C-alpha positions as CSV (number, residue, x, y, z in Angstrom):
1,M,-0.8,8.5,-16.1
2,N,0.8,10.5,-18.9
3,K,0.1,14.1,-19.8
4,S,-2.7,13.3,-22.3
5,Q,-4.7,11.5,-19.5
6,S,-6.0,13.1,-16.4
7,L,-8.6,13.2,-13.6
8,A,-10.8,16.2,-13.1
9,V,-13.1,16.9,-10.2
10,F,-16.7,18.3,-10.4
11,Q,-18.3,18.8,-7.0
12,D,-16.3,16.0,-5.4
13,K,-16.9,13.7,-8.2
14,T,-14.0,12.4,-10.3
15,I,-14.3,12.7,-14.1
16,R,-11.8,10.7,-16.2
17,K,-10.7,12.5,-19.3
18,I,-8.2,12.0,-22.2
19,W,-6.7,14.3,-24.7
20,H,-7.7,12.8,-28.1
21,K,-7.6,14.4,-31.6
22,D,-6.8,17.9,-30.2
23,E,-9.6,18.0,-27.6
24,W,-10.7,16.6,-24.3
25,W,-12.9,13.4,-24.3
26,F,-14.7,12.6,-21.0
27,S,-15.9,9.3,-19.6
28,V,-19.7,9.2,-20.0
29,V,-20.4,7.0,-17.0
30,D,-18.4,9.5,-14.9
31,I,-20.5,12.4,-16.3
32,I,-23.7,10.4,-15.4
33,S,-22.4,9.6,-12.0
34,A,-21.6,13.3,-11.3
35,L,-25.0,14.5,-12.4
36,T,-27.4,11.8,-11.1
37,D,-25.6,10.1,-8.1
38,S,-26.8,6.9,-9.6
39,V,-25.6,3.8,-7.8
40,D,-25.2,2.1,-11.3
41,P,-24.2,4.8,-13.9
42,K,-23.4,2.1,-16.5
43,D,-27.0,0.8,-16.3
44,Y,-28.3,4.4,-16.4
45,W,-26.3,5.0,-19.5
46,Y,-27.6,1.9,-21.1
47,R,-31.3,2.8,-20.3
48,M,-30.8,6.3,-21.4
49,K,-29.5,5.3,-24.9
50,K,-32.3,2.9,-25.3
51,R,-34.8,5.6,-24.3
52,E,-33.4,8.2,-26.5
53,K,-33.4,5.8,-29.5
54,E,-37.0,4.9,-28.9
55,D,-38.5,8.2,-28.0
56,A,-36.5,10.7,-30.0
57,Q,-34.9,8.5,-32.6
58,V,-31.5,9.6,-31.5
59,E,-28.6,7.3,-31.4
60,L,-26.3,8.7,-28.5
61,S,-23.6,6.1,-29.2
62,T,-22.7,8.0,-32.4
63,I,-21.3,11.0,-30.4
64,C,-19.1,8.6,-28.3
65,R,-15.7,7.0,-28.9
66,Q,-14.3,3.9,-27.1
67,L,-11.1,5.1,-25.6
68,K,-8.9,3.4,-23.1
69,L,-9.2,4.9,-19.5
70,P,-7.9,3.7,-16.2
71,S,-10.2,1.8,-13.9
72,T,-10.2,1.3,-10.1
73,D,-8.0,-1.8,-10.5
74,G,-5.2,0.3,-12.2
75,K,-5.8,-1.3,-15.6
76,Y,-7.0,0.4,-18.8
77,Y,-10.2,-0.5,-20.5
78,E,-12.2,0.6,-23.5
79,T,-14.6,3.2,-22.2
80,D,-17.4,5.2,-23.8
81,C,-16.0,8.8,-24.0
82,T,-17.5,12.0,-25.5
83,N,-16.0,15.4,-26.3
84,T,-17.4,18.7,-25.0
85,E,-20.1,19.0,-27.7
86,G,-21.3,15.5,-27.1
87,A,-21.3,16.0,-23.3
88,F,-23.6,18.9,-23.8
89,R,-26.0,16.8,-25.8
90,I,-25.9,14.1,-23.2
91,I,-26.6,16.6,-20.4
92,Q,-29.8,17.6,-22.2
93,S,-31.2,14.1,-21.6
94,I,-30.4,14.0,-17.9
95,P,-32.9,15.9,-15.6
96,S,-30.5,17.2,-13.0
97,P,-30.2,20.4,-10.9
98,K,-26.3,20.1,-11.5
99,A,-26.6,20.4,-15.3
100,E,-26.0,24.2,-15.6
101,P,-23.0,24.0,-13.2
102,F,-21.6,21.1,-15.1
103,K,-21.9,22.9,-18.4
104,L,-19.8,25.8,-16.9
105,W,-17.3,23.3,-15.6
106,L,-17.0,21.7,-19.1
107,A,-16.5,25.1,-20.8
108,K,-13.8,26.1,-18.2
109,T,-12.0,22.7,-18.6
110,G,-11.8,23.0,-22.3
111,Y,-10.7,26.7,-22.1
112,E,-7.9,25.9,-19.7
113,R,-6.5,23.2,-22.0
114,V,-6.5,25.7,-24.9
115,Q,-4.6,28.1,-22.8
116,E,-2.1,25.4,-21.8
117,I,-1.4,24.6,-25.5
118,E,-0.8,28.2,-26.2
119,N,1.2,28.7,-23.1
120,P,2.6,25.5,-21.5
121,E,3.9,27.4,-18.6
122,L,0.3,27.7,-17.4
123,A,0.0,23.9,-17.0
124,Q,3.2,24.0,-15.0
125,D,1.9,26.7,-12.8
126,R,-1.3,24.7,-12.1
127,V,0.7,21.6,-11.1
128,K,2.9,23.8,-8.8
129,T,-0.2,25.3,-7.1
130,Y,-1.5,21.9,-6.6
131,Y,1.6,20.7,-4.8
132,E,1.9,23.9,-2.8
133,M,-1.6,23.3,-1.6
134,K,-0.7,19.8,-0.6
135,G,2.1,21.2,1.6
136,Y,5.1,20.1,-0.3
137,P,8.3,22.2,0.3
138,K,9.5,24.4,-2.5
139,D,12.8,22.5,-3.3
140,W,10.8,19.3,-3.7
141,I,8.3,20.9,-6.0
142,D,11.0,22.3,-8.2
143,K,12.6,18.8,-8.6
144,R,9.1,17.2,-9.2
145,L,8.3,19.8,-11.9
146,R,11.6,19.1,-13.6
147,G,11.0,15.3,-13.3
148,I,7.7,15.8,-15.0
149,A,9.2,17.7,-17.9
150,I,11.9,15.0,-18.4
151,R,9.4,12.2,-18.2
152,Q,7.3,14.0,-20.9
153,E,10.2,14.4,-23.2
154,L,11.2,10.7,-22.8
155,T,7.4,9.8,-23.5
156,E,7.4,11.8,-26.7
157,E,10.7,10.2,-27.7
158,W,9.2,6.7,-27.2
159,K,6.1,7.7,-29.2
160,D,8.3,8.9,-32.1
161,R,9.9,5.5,-32.1
162,G,6.6,3.7,-32.4
163,I,5.7,2.9,-28.7
164,Q,2.0,3.5,-28.4
165,E,0.4,0.8,-26.1
166,E,0.2,1.4,-22.4
167,K,1.7,-2.0,-21.8
168,E,4.7,-1.1,-23.7
169,F,5.2,2.2,-21.8
170,A,4.9,0.2,-18.6
171,I,7.6,-2.3,-19.6
172,L,10.0,0.5,-20.5
173,T,9.2,2.4,-17.3
174,N,9.8,-0.7,-15.3
175,E,13.2,-1.2,-16.9
176,I,14.3,2.1,-15.8
177,S,12.9,1.6,-12.3
178,K,14.7,-1.7,-12.0
179,A,18.0,-0.2,-13.3
180,T,17.6,2.8,-10.8
181,F,16.2,1.2,-7.7
182,G,16.3,-2.6,-8.2
183,K,12.5,-2.9,-8.1
184,T,9.7,-2.6,-10.7
185,I,7.1,0.2,-10.1
186,E,4.7,-2.1,-8.5
187,E,7.4,-3.5,-6.2
188,Y,8.5,-0.1,-5.2
189,K,5.0,1.0,-4.4
190,Q,4.5,-2.1,-2.2
191,F,7.8,-1.2,-0.6
192,K,6.5,2.2,0.3
193,S,3.1,0.8,1.3
194,L,1.3,2.7,-1.5
195,K,-1.9,1.5,-3.3
196,K,-3.4,3.8,-5.9
197,E,-1.2,6.8,-5.0
198,N,1.2,8.3,-7.4
199,L,4.6,6.8,-6.6
200,R,6.5,9.9,-7.7
201,D,4.5,12.1,-5.3
202,H,5.9,10.0,-2.4
203,M,9.5,10.1,-3.4
204,T,12.2,11.8,-1.5
205,D,14.4,14.5,-3.2
206,W,17.1,12.0,-3.9
207,E,14.7,9.5,-5.3
208,I,13.4,12.1,-7.7
209,I,16.9,13.1,-8.7
210,L,17.8,9.4,-9.3
211,T,14.7,8.9,-11.4
212,M,15.5,12.0,-13.5
213,V,19.1,10.7,-14.0
214,G,17.7,7.2,-15.1
215,E,15.2,8.9,-17.5
216,T,17.7,11.4,-18.9
217,H,20.2,8.5,-19.6
218,K,17.4,6.8,-21.6
219,N,16.8,10.0,-23.6
220,E,20.6,10.2,-24.4
221,V,20.6,6.6,-25.5
222,F,17.8,7.5,-27.9
223,G,19.9,10.3,-29.2
224,A,17.9,13.1,-27.5
225,P,19.8,16.2,-26.3
226,K,21.2,16.2,-22.9
227,I,19.1,17.8,-20.2
228,E,20.6,19.9,-17.4
229,Y,18.8,19.8,-14.1
230,F,20.0,22.8,-12.1
């Protein structure tokens, strides 16, 4: 998942979100799941739109956008998403004791992103804190953070050269992985007995270094400036 896509957590519920047109957009069904504990949030959303249209003459679909988000099978699908303003409107139509805490959570999430744009070091600090809480050693964390920065620079270079689709990013990433380790990303995850876990979070120090070397080489091929690791 690249830097414009992320998972957030509200009271143990996962909320998928994506950075789109300079703001966060959140999965509507994830919001509903977090607020209602519904066993079928998609059906809840369908009935909710129908009810609002009939009772209040409000078309909730107009505050949503179809954006690609990852599903449980690892693939990306068009998903109803809404920005912070739209999320507040949707919350008004959901009777839930969690509504007020969720509003505060939404406001905090948006504010943190604004802070990170103004000061990118804050995003790095949050990632560092996350890995520290997970118990990773300092040397590994330093390499992981450097690897994230290199990957982001490579991704931006690809975007500048017209690469947009997730499938295209996956193909290029697999080419680097095969050149570095002799395996595609999926093959390498199987080799490490991983399923949905992030492969890079389960790499050794040397695997991270080799990955950085591979991605830096691609950056140099594209004409990007050479990146020093240490």
